[in-house]
C-alpha positions in Angstrom: 56.4 77.9 121.8 53.2 79.9 122.1 52.4 82.9 119.9 53.0 85.4 122.7 56.4 83.9 123.5 57.4 83.7 119.8 57.1 87.5 119.4 59.7 88.1 122.1 62.1 85.2 121.5 64.8 87.3 119.9 64.8 90.0 122.6 68.0 89.4 124.4 69.6 92.7 125.2 69.3 95.5 127.8 69.4 99.1 126.6 70.2 102.1 128.8 69.6 105.9 128.4 71.5 107.7 131.2 74.2 109.9 132.4 77.8 109.0 131.6 78.6 107.4 135.0 75.6 105.2 134.9 76.1 104.1 131.3 79.8 103.5 132.0 79.0 101.4 135.0 76.6 99.3 133.1 79.0 98.9 130.2 81.6 97.7 132.6 79.1 95.2 134.0 78.9 93.8 130.5 75.6 95.0 128.9 77.3 96.8 126.0 76.4 95.6 122.5 77.0 97.0 119.0 75.1 95.4 116.2 77.2 93.7 113.6 75.1 94.8 110.6 76.3 97.8 108.6 74.7 100.3 110.9 76.6 99.5 114.1 73.7 100.4 116.4 74.6 100.7 120.1 72.3 99.7 123.0 73.3 102.6 125.1 72.9 106.4 124.9 74.7 108.9 127.1 72.8 112.0 128.1 74.4 115.2 129.5 73.2 118.8 130.0 73.8 119.5 126.3 71.8 116.6 125.0 68.7 117.8 123.0 65.3 116.4 123.9 64.8 115.2 120.3 67.9 113.0 120.6 66.7 111.4 123.8 63.3 110.9 122.2 64.8 109.3 119.1 66.9 106.9 121.3 63.8 106.0 123.3 61.8 105.4 120.2 64.6 103.2 118.7 64.9 101.1 121.7 61.2 100.5 122.3 59.9 100.3 118.8 62.5 99.9 116.1 64.9 97.5 117.8 63.5 94.0 118.1 66.4 92.7 120.1 65.9 94.9 123.2 64.1 93.3 126.1 64.6 95.9 128.9 65.2 99.6 128.7 66.8 101.3 131.7 66.4 105.1 132.0 68.4 107.0 134.6 66.4 109.2 136.9 68.5 112.2 135.8 67.2 112.0 132.3 64.2 114.3 131.8 62.5 115.6 128.8 61.1 119.1 129.2 58.1 119.8 127.1 
């Protein structure tokens, strides 16, 4: 296995940040995962009109930087962060 492939060999899950209907649909399709360590981290984050931008940004940061098991991050078009 090459060095570039080795860095990504453990990335096996999709993650999603989206509205409730989109997340529910993807969970029904089987992408849902909760880590079995003590933290019980989920690979999905539901956003609605009351969700704060900081919470969305934290989820994005977790899925793209912290989590080493996430290969693809899907973000629903209805999710927007207003600066």
